[in-house]
N, CA, C and O atoms as CSV, one atom per row, in Angstrom:
chain,resi,resn,atom,element,x,y,z
A,1,MET,N,N,126.484,46.225,3.177
A,1,MET,CA,C,128.227,46.176,2.706
A,1,MET,C,C,128.907,46.324,3.761
A,1,MET,O,O,129.678,45.565,4.350
A,2,VAL,N,N,128.578,47.320,3.948
A,2,VAL,CA,C,129.740,47.719,4.368
A,2,VAL,C,C,130.459,46.461,6.184
A,2,VAL,O,O,131.548,45.973,6.485
A,3,PHE,N,N,129.026,46.478,6.866
A,3,PHE,CA,C,128.368,44.743,8.143
A,3,PHE,C,C,129.306,44.256,7.074
A,3,PHE,O,O,130.483,44.244,7.434
A,4,LEU,N,N,129.090,43.882,5.940
A,4,LEU,CA,C,128.756,42.179,5.207
A,4,LEU,C,C,131.049,42.557,6.058
A,4,LEU,O,O,131.746,42.014,6.915
A,5,GLN,N,N,131.217,43.682,5.122
A,5,GLN,CA,C,133.412,43.370,4.714
A,5,GLN,C,C,133.768,43.787,6.452
A,5,GLN,O,O,134.892,44.041,6.885
A,6,ASN,N,N,132.628,43.772,7.165
A,6,ASN,CA,C,133.258,44.117,8.529
A,6,ASN,C,C,133.539,41.834,9.331
A,6,ASN,O,O,134.445,41.287,9.959
A,7,VAL,N,N,132.759,41.551,9.007
A,7,VAL,CA,C,131.609,40.734,9.154
A,7,VAL,C,C,133.057,39.450,8.671
A,7,VAL,O,O,133.356,38.812,9.680
A,8,ILE,N,N,133.749,39.098,7.658
A,8,ILE,CA,C,134.473,38.688,7.071
A,8,ILE,C,C,136.323,39.478,7.574
A,8,ILE,O,O,137.408,38.898,7.549
A,9,HIS,N,N,136.040,40.805,7.940
A,9,HIS,CA,C,137.722,40.967,7.594
A,9,HIS,C,C,137.514,40.484,9.070
A,9,HIS,O,O,138.521,39.904,9.477
A,10,TRP,N,N,136.403,40.559,10.081
A,10,TRP,CA,C,136.823,39.639,11.341
A,10,TRP,C,C,136.727,38.402,11.566
A,10,TRP,O,O,136.488,38.146,12.746
A,11,ILE,N,N,136.862,37.135,10.581
A,11,ILE,CA,C,136.445,36.196,10.733
A,11,ILE,C,C,137.683,35.999,9.790
A,11,ILE,O,O,137.897,34.889,9.301
A,12,TYR,N,N,138.557,37.144,9.516
A,12,TYR,CA,C,139.708,36.634,8.175
A,12,TYR,C,C,141.290,36.531,10.346
A,12,TYR,O,O,142.177,35.886,10.904
A,13,MET,N,N,140.467,37.663,10.427
A,13,MET,CA,C,141.454,37.627,11.894
A,13,MET,C,C,141.547,36.922,12.710
A,13,MET,O,O,142.559,36.787,13.399
A,14,ILE,N,N,140.703,36.419,12.803
A,14,ILE,CA,C,140.567,34.941,13.395
A,14,ILE,C,C,141.047,34.342,13.395
A,14,ILE,O,O,141.950,34.154,14.210
A,15,PHE,N,N,140.551,33.181,11.849
A,15,PHE,CA,C,141.281,32.730,10.899
A,15,PHE,C,C,143.302,32.382,11.232
A,15,PHE,O,O,143.828,31.351,11.651
A,16,ALA,N,N,144.144,34.108,10.709
A,16,ALA,CA,C,144.727,35.082,11.354
A,16,ALA,C,C,145.069,34.197,12.741
A,16,ALA,O,O,146.003,33.432,12.984
A,17,ALA,N,N,144.137,34.541,13.393
A,17,ALA,CA,C,145.304,34.361,15.346
A,17,ALA,C,C,145.098,32.687,15.191
A,17,ALA,O,O,145.895,31.878,15.665
A,18,VAL,N,N,143.854,32.314,14.422
A,18,VAL,CA,C,144.007,30.523,14.818
A,18,VAL,C,C,145.735,29.560,14.691
A,18,VAL,O,O,146.385,28.790,15.398
A,19,SER,N,N,145.847,30.143,13.492
A,19,SER,CA,C,147.118,29.449,12.007
A,19,SER,C,C,147.865,29.556,12.885
A,19,SER,O,O,148.338,28.654,13.577
A,20,CYS,N,N,148.143,31.294,12.977
A,20,CYS,CA,C,148.670,31.531,13.843
A,20,CYS,C,C,149.595,31.078,16.069
A,20,CYS,O,O,150.603,30.867,16.743
A,21,PHE,N,N,148.410,31.203,16.040
A,21,PHE,CA,C,149.033,30.555,17.748
A,21,PHE,C,C,149.297,28.784,16.731
A,21,PHE,O,O,150.435,28.342,16.574
A,22,PHE,N,N,148.324,28.207,16.304
A,22,PHE,CA,C,148.600,26.768,15.651
A,22,PHE,C,C,149.949,26.439,15.473
A,22,PHE,O,O,150.525,25.672,16.246
A,23,LEU,N,N,150.652,27.112,14.235
A,23,LEU,CA,C,152.351,26.789,13.872
A,23,LEU,C,C,152.620,27.129,15.629
A,23,LEU,O,O,152.280,26.327,16.498
A,24,VAL,N,N,153.339,28.569,15.948
A,24,VAL,CA,C,153.616,28.692,16.939
A,24,VAL,C,C,153.743,27.786,18.422
A,24,VAL,O,O,154.565,27.597,19.319
A,25,LYS,N,N,152.562,27.434,18.093
A,25,LYS,CA,C,152.339,25.640,20.054
A,25,LYS,C,C,153.252,24.796,19.100
A,25,LYS,O,O,153.887,23.985,19.775
A,26,HIS,N,N,153.559,24.700,17.667
A,26,HIS,CA,C,153.726,23.515,17.430
A,26,HIS,C,C,155.337,23.612,16.246
A,26,HIS,O,O,155.742,23.000,15.258
A,27,LEU,N,N,155.804,24.743,17.099
A,27,LEU,CA,C,156.761,25.255,16.659
A,27,LEU,C,C,157.642,24.843,17.579
A,27,LEU,O,O,158.826,24.541,17.426
A,28,PHE,N,N,156.624,24.855,19.071
A,28,PHE,CA,C,157.677,24.255,20.492
A,28,PHE,C,C,158.134,23.121,20.795
A,28,PHE,O,O,159.063,22.965,21.587
A,29,LYS,N,N,157.511,22.159,20.174
A,29,LYS,CA,C,156.743,21.068,20.371
A,29,LYS,C,C,156.769,19.894,19.374
A,29,LYS,O,O,155.940,19.008,19.166
A,30,ARG,N,N,157.922,20.140,18.841
A,30,ARG,CA,C,158.409,19.377,17.641
A,30,ARG,C,C,159.451,18.127,18.163
A,30,ARG,O,O,160.305,18.387,19.011
A,31,GLU,N,N,159.347,17.043,17.716
A,31,GLU,CA,C,159.934,15.714,18.344
A,31,GLU,C,C,161.017,15.340,16.923
A,31,GLU,O,O,161.979,14.576,16.997
A,32,LYS,N,N,160.496,16.223,15.426
A,32,LYS,CA,C,161.536,16.035,15.150
A,32,LYS,C,C,161.540,17.024,13.561
A,32,LYS,O,O,160.598,17.794,13.375
A,33,ASN,N,N,162.393,16.934,12.754
A,33,ASN,CA,C,162.884,18.306,12.005
A,33,ASN,C,C,163.090,18.878,12.654
A,33,ASN,O,O,161.955,19.118,13.065
A,34,LYS,N,N,163.829,19.534,13.342
A,34,LYS,CA,C,164.364,20.326,14.256
A,34,LYS,C,C,165.752,21.069,13.779
A,34,LYS,O,O,166.724,21.447,14.433
A,35,GLY,N,N,165.500,21.117,12.604
A,35,GLY,CA,C,166.880,22.261,12.444
A,35,GLY,C,C,166.546,22.958,11.634
A,35,GLY,O,O,165.450,23.047,11.080
A,36,ILE,N,N,168.268,24.004,11.370
A,36,ILE,CA,C,167.966,25.454,11.018
A,36,ILE,C,C,166.429,25.880,9.127
A,36,ILE,O,O,165.665,26.789,8.802
A,37,VAL,N,N,166.725,24.947,8.739
A,37,VAL,CA,C,165.894,24.645,7.204
A,37,VAL,C,C,164.013,25.221,8.254
A,37,VAL,O,O,163.224,26.163,8.178
A,38,ASN,N,N,164.115,24.226,8.907
A,38,ASN,CA,C,162.439,24.555,9.694
A,38,ASN,C,C,162.191,25.391,9.833
A,38,ASN,O,O,161.235,26.078,9.474
A,39,ASP,N,N,163.080,25.544,10.445
A,39,ASP,CA,C,162.605,26.974,12.045
A,39,ASP,C,C,162.472,28.270,10.405
A,39,ASP,O,O,162.052,29.410,10.601
A,40,ILE,N,N,162.709,28.010,9.598
A,40,ILE,CA,C,163.036,29.383,8.781
A,40,ILE,C,C,161.646,29.077,8.312
A,40,ILE,O,O,160.728,29.875,8.123
A,41,VAL,N,N,161.657,27.934,8.178
A,41,VAL,CA,C,160.334,27.666,6.863
A,41,VAL,C,C,158.970,28.161,8.196
A,41,VAL,O,O,157.912,28.541,7.694
A,42,TYR,N,N,159.026,28.145,9.570
A,42,TYR,CA,C,158.155,28.392,10.537
A,42,TYR,C,C,158.241,29.805,10.462
A,42,TYR,O,O,157.268,30.483,10.133
A,43,ALA,N,N,159.163,30.211,10.699
A,43,ALA,CA,C,159.343,32.060,10.281
A,43,ALA,C,C,158.787,32.378,9.916
A,43,ALA,O,O,157.857,32.972,10.461
A,44,TYR,N,N,158.974,32.181,8.401
A,44,TYR,CA,C,158.789,32.635,6.963
A,44,TYR,C,C,157.022,32.185,6.792
A,44,TYR,O,O,156.489,32.755,5.840
A,45,CYS,N,N,155.899,31.037,7.778
A,45,CYS,CA,C,155.050,31.367,7.825
A,45,CYS,C,C,153.975,32.129,8.455
A,45,CYS,O,O,152.957,32.652,8.002
A,46,ILE,N,N,154.708,32.014,10.155
A,46,ILE,CA,C,154.869,32.843,10.574
A,46,ILE,C,C,153.888,34.110,11.171
A,46,ILE,O,O,152.928,34.355,11.902
A,47,ILE,N,N,155.069,34.808,10.121
A,47,ILE,CA,C,155.596,36.501,10.100
A,47,ILE,C,C,154.464,37.060,9.488
A,47,ILE,O,O,154.062,38.151,9.893
A,48,PRO,N,N,153.766,36.354,8.380
A,48,PRO,CA,C,152.607,37.357,8.032
A,48,PRO,C,C,150.777,36.894,8.754
A,48,PRO,O,O,149.601,37.254,8.706
A,49,PHE,N,N,151.774,35.776,9.425
A,49,PHE,CA,C,149.894,35.721,10.032
A,49,PHE,C,C,150.050,37.124,11.321
A,49,PHE,O,O,149.476,38.159,10.982
A,50,LEU,N,N,150.806,37.160,12.761
A,50,LEU,CA,C,151.624,37.683,12.960
A,50,LEU,C,C,151.300,39.177,12.575
A,50,LEU,O,O,151.004,39.825,13.579
A,51,LEU,N,N,151.268,39.997,11.263
A,51,LEU,CA,C,151.288,41.450,10.625
A,51,LEU,C,C,149.593,41.442,10.742
A,51,LEU,O,O,149.076,42.180,11.580
A,52,ARG,N,N,148.670,40.511,9.802
A,52,ARG,CA,C,147.865,40.400,10.064
A,52,ARG,C,C,147.664,41.046,11.229
A,52,ARG,O,O,147.675,42.264,11.409
A,53,ILE,N,N,147.402,39.818,12.349
A,53,ILE,CA,C,147.269,41.157,13.417
A,53,ILE,C,C,147.149,41.809,14.016
A,53,ILE,O,O,146.066,42.304,14.327
A,54,LEU,N,N,148.389,42.138,14.506
A,54,LEU,CA,C,148.298,43.547,14.450
A,54,LEU,C,C,148.524,44.065,13.700
A,54,LEU,O,O,149.514,44.751,13.951
A,55,GLN,N,N,147.974,44.271,12.246
A,55,GLN,CA,C,147.605,45.522,11.317
A,55,GLN,C,C,148.449,46.424,10.597
A,55,GLN,O,O,148.322,47.533,10.078
A,56,ILE,N,N,149.637,45.308,10.785
A,56,ILE,CA,C,150.711,45.973,9.643
A,56,ILE,C,C,150.008,45.301,8.362
A,56,ILE,O,O,149.235,44.344,8.386
A,57,LYS,N,N,150.464,46.043,7.202
A,57,LYS,CA,C,150.458,45.283,6.392
A,57,LYS,C,C,151.977,45.331,5.529
A,57,LYS,O,O,152.176,44.563,4.587
């Protein structure tokens, strides 16, 4: 059971890292929607992923 929990945890961490990378990559390569509101939305979406990757609750 502990092994399965560790596997699920690592899958979640990999998913969080990939999602964060995808969001950061698209943050800097935007062609449209470059307003401050969109920057806030991106930051709001990126911060939880960064906290999970750094294992800060």
